[in-house]
N, C-alpha and C positions, 0 to 999 in steps of 0.2 A: 639525202636521207641516209643514216647509218645502216649499212647492210646487216641483216640478221646472220649471226654466226652459227655454223653447224655445231651440234653437240659432240662430245667426245667420250671415249671409253678406252681404257688401257687393258690389254690382255696380258696377265702376269701368271707366275707359277712359283711354287716353293723352291724349285731348283731347275737347272737346265735339264733338257731332255724330256720334259713333260709333254711336249707337243705344242708349245706356244705358237711357233711359226705356222704349223699346219692349221691350227684353229684360227689364227689371225687371217691368213689368206683365204681360208674357207668362209669366214664371216664377211670378209671384204667382198668377195665375189658373190656370195649369196645375197647380201644387201644390194649390190650393184644390179644383180638380176632382178631384184624387186623394183627397180626403177629409181633407187636412191642415188644421189651423187655422193660418192664415198672417197675419202682422202686417207691414205696410209701414213703412218709415222712410226719411228723407232726410238725408244728411249735408250740413249747412250750411243757410243761409237760403233757403227756397223755399216758396211757397204753392201753386203750381199742380201740380207733380208729385205731391205727397202726395194731392191730390184724385183723381188717377187711380189711385194705390195703393188708396185707399178704395173706389173703384168696382171694382177688380180683386179685392179681398179681403173686402169687406163690413165692414171695420173701419177706424176713423179712423187715419190714418198719424200719425207723430210725427217731429219734427225733432231731429236729434242734431248739435249745432253745437260743434265743437272749438275755436272762437275765443271765442265768447260764454259758453260753459258751462265752469265748472271741472270737472276730471277726475271727481271723485266725483259731481258733479251729472249729468254725462254718463253715467257708469256706472249711476248709480241710475235714470235715466230708461230706459236700455236694459233693465235688470233689471225695471223696472215693466211695460214693454210685453211682456216675454217671459214674464210669470208665467202668462198664460192661453192661450198658443199653443205650437205645436210648432216653428214655424219663423218667423224674422224675415228678410225679404228687404229689405235696405236699398239705396238707390240713392245713388251718389256724386254729386259735382258737379265740373264742368269736368274737367280732367286729374287723375289720382289724386294727384299731388304738388302741385297748384296750390293756393295759399292765401295768407294774409296774411303779410307779413314782420314778424312779431311774435314775440319770444323765447318759446318754449314754448306758443304759442297760434295756430298757423297756420290751424287750421280745415280743413286739407287732408283729403280722404277717407282717404288712407293713414294719417294720424295717428289718425283716429277708429277705423279698423279695428284698428290696432295696440293702441290703448288698450283697446278692448273685447275684443280677442283673437279677432275674427271674421275668417276668411279672405276674401280678395277673389277674385271671378270677373271676369276682365279681358275686356272687349268691345273688339275691335280692328277698325277699319274696313279692309277688305281690298280696296277698289275699285281701288287703284293699286299693289298689291303682291301678292306670292305668298309665296315662301320668307322674304321680309323681314318678314312678319307675325310669325314666330317670333322674329326678331331684336329687334323692338320689344318683344315680350312678355318676352324674356330681359333686356332692359335694364331694363324696369319692375321685374322680380322681383329684380334684383341691385343696384338703386340703394341707396345707403347709407340705412339705416333702413327698408328695405322691410318691409311686413307679409307675412304668408304669402299667397301667391297659389295658390289651389287649382287653377286651370286657365284656359282661354281659350275664348272664343267668337269665331270669325271671322265678322264680319257683312258683309253686302252682297257675298257671293261671286257670281261670274258663271256658273259652270258646274261640272260634275263634274270636268273637267280642272283648273280653277282650284283646286278642293278638294284634288286630289291633289298639286298643287304646294305648296299650303299645308302639307299633311301631311308633305311631304318636309322642310320647314323644321323642323317640330316633332319630327321623328325625331332631330334633332341636339341638342336641349336637354332639360332635365328637367321641362318643363311639359306636362301633358296638354291636348290639343285636345278640348274637351268639346262643341263644336258648330260647325256651319258653316251660317250662315243666308243664304239667297239674297236678292237684292235684290227688293223688292216695294214700289213706290211707292204701291200701293193701301192699304198698311197705315199710311201716314204720317198723323199727327194734324195738324189745322189749327193755325195759329199766328197770333199778333198781337205787338204791340210788346214785351210783357213775357215772351214765351215762347209756350207752347202756349195755345190757346183753353181756357178753364176746362172742367173735366170736365162740369159741369152744362149747358154750352152746346154740347157736341160732339154732332153729329147721329149717331144710331145707335151710341152709345157701347158698349152691350153687344155688339153685333155686331162692332164693331171689336176689342174686347178678346178676344172669343172667337176671332176669326180670328188674332190675334197669338199667343194661347195655343196654338192648333192648329199654327201654324208652329213655335213653340218646341218643342212636344212631338215633332214629327216630325223636327226637325233638330238637337236637342240631347239630350245624355245626362242625363235628369232624375235617374236613380238615382244617378249619380256626383256630380251637382251637390248633391243633397240630402245625400249622405254626406259631402260636403266641408265642410258647415256646422260652425262651431265652437261649443263650449259657451259659454253666457252666465253670467258670474259674478254671484252674488247680492250686490249692494252697496247699502247704505242711502244714499239720495240726500241730498246736501248741500242744506239749505234754500235756496230761491232768493233770498231778500232782497227780493222784490217783493211787497208786500202787496196784497190785493184793494182796489180803490178804494172798495168799499162792501160791506155785508152782502148786499144784493140789487142786482145789477148789470144794467142794461139794455144789451144788446149788439145793435147793428145787424147784421143778417145777411140778405143776398140777393145778387143778381148784381152789385150795385154795391158791396157791403161784405162781401167774402168772405175777406179776408186776415187771419185770426185764428189764431194758432198753438195747436194742440191742447195743447201742454205748459203754456201759460198757463192754459187752461181747467182742466187737471188740477191745477195748483198752487193756483188760486183756489178750486176746489171742495174740495181737500184742506184748505184753511184754513177751511172752513166757509161759504164764500160761495155764494149762489144766483145763477145766470145766467138772465136772462129775455130771450129773443131777440125782436126785432121787425123789421119790414121797412119801411124808408123808401120803397122803390119801390111798396109797397102803400099808401102814405100813412098808415102807422101811426106814432103818437107813441111816445116812450119811455114804458113803463108807469109810471103815476103812483105806484104803490106802491114803486118802486125808489129807492134813495138815491144812485146814481151812474150815469152813462151813458158808454159807450165806443163810439166810431165807428171801426171798423177801416178798413184800406185796401181797395183794390179798383179798380173801374173807373167812378168817378162821371162821368168825362168822356164815357163812352159813353151815359150816361143823364142828362145834365145838364138837358135840357129837362123831362124827366119829374120830376126832383127839384124843380126850380124851381117847377113847377106844383102840387106836393103841399103845399098849405097847411096841412093838418092835421099833417103831419110837421114842417114848419118852424116853425109856431107852437107846436106842442107842445114842440119842442126848445128854443125860446127861453124858454118858460115854465119848463121844467125847469131851465135854466141859471140862472134867477134865484135859486134856493135850494140847488142841488145841483151837485156837480162834473161836468163833461163833459170828455172827452178825445178827441182825434181823431188818428189815425195816417195819414199820407200822404193817401190819398183822403178819409178822414174829416176830416182837417185842411183840405183844400180846400173841403169842404162847409161847414165852420165859418167860412170866410172871407166876404168881402163878395160877390165875384163869381167865376165860373169861366168862362173862355173855352174853348169846345170846339175840336176839331180843325178845324172849318169856319170858325173865327173868330167864332162867335156867342157873345155874352157873356150869361150866365145869372145872375140874382141867387141868392145862397145864404143861409145863415142869418144872416150879419152879426154873429156873435159874436166874431170875431177880426179885427183891423184889417189885412187884407191882401187882395189880388186875385191870382188864379192864372190861368195860361194853359197849355193843351195845344197851342194853335196855335203858340206860340213855344217850340218844343221844345228842351229841354236835358237830355241824358242824364246822370244822376247815379247812380253805382253804387259800393258799397263798404261794408265794415264801419265802424261808428262807435262811439265812446264819448262819453257825454254826462254832464255834471254839472249838475244842476238849480240854477238860481239862487234858487229858492224851493221850499219843500216843496209837494208835491202830495198828492192823496188816495191815490196808489200808491207814492210814494218820497219820501225825506226830502231836504232841502236839501243839496247837495254830494255826494249819493250817486252812486257810479259806476254808470251803466247802460250795458249793452252791447247793440248791435243793428246794424242795417244800413239803408241807403238804396238803393232801386232805383226810379227814376221818370224820366219824361221831361217833367214839368211844370216851369214856371218861375214865380217870383213877380214880378209886374209892378209892384206897388205895395205898400208896407209901412210901417206905423207901429207904435208901441207897444213893448212890453217883450219881449225875447227870453226863450224858455223855458229854454235851457241853453247852456252853453259846450261846444264840440264839438271832437273830435279824430278823426283817421283811425286805421286799424288800427296804424300804426307810431308813434302818439302825436303826430303832427304837428298842431299847432293849426289848426283851421278856423274860419271866422267863427261867431259865435253864431247859433243857429238856433231856429226854432219861435216860438210866441207864447204869451203868458199875459195874460188879461184877467179879473181876478177869479178865479172858480173854473173858468173855461174855459181849457183848455190844448190845445196840439196842435203837431205838427211832422211833417216828412217821415220822421222817424226811426221805424223799426219796432223795438219793444222785444223782445229775446230773453231776456236774463237780467240 
């Protein structure tokens, strides 16, 4: 018998900073506390917010990316995560219509919601407005191509009088006001240069999430929000076209190497691969019985001295690379290089498997979707194959020799300089692979 799929809802906002993440994890925990099985999801490329979703729900979150994933791939992933839950609470990115200027593949949260048929719950920052909150929501709901908007939560309200003024605006339009949340700086999560501090590093995380959930429960209409969620369509996922780099894959995983997309894990395991996790920070080598190694991104610049001192890890990685493929993404790429300069200007020796030096002291912000075509085949993709992903980092390359890994373009198809490195079976780049 075909399993009944859980319903879905996307939490969106007119702009970043409105409180989407706080409302999302508050709703996820609140519905979990009600006894529902809840799945988190994130529209677009993000590693940090999904970790908070997992903490709130007890289930790994998933990324649903409307730029990098073909429609049937996106719908299939949504159906996959909805097979074992009653409710999927997804978080949007940036403003709900913000995305890449690419025909048919913007990646905007509104496009993802419309494709999946999931209504949106709009979170509007009410700090500098009252009746105008409704006007902003009305504009979002009537913008050409708008998905269904189930209702609005006014966030950061100042008083009961402020709420009454906001309600006056909503009495003039056809959208329900489903919550009005007071400002509480004590609920804010700590942040660093790539966004929030990772969930595993956040002090008293459970207490914080419980407090947010209590606030959401007290100040939002949970019954109406749950009822507004839309049905999930059962769609067979399009194959991703990214093969596992090996039958048994060593994957670095700890506080320095935590940016690894759950859908990649799902795809590789579905193809029959086994993933073996190890911790470079604990001075662990890639397991010797693996036939490929993957170093995800993360925050190696915060742990550079410790990594440089972990001889068992570095020597084990070098020995592994002599006979088997190794790939590094972003932070993992930096560790594969010769040296890494941390934020204090201290230069630390790294694995020396790729001919480049990187620096976090000489910061350069790089952000955006990317397409890549490999100049040579790798263990996970063929030569010339189109790979879609993104970059988001502040590091710079201070010295570089050798052979680039791929020819690059931005989301609009504009050519960028070749990027990454390849040295034998060792490859890497700042590019995070999505699909």
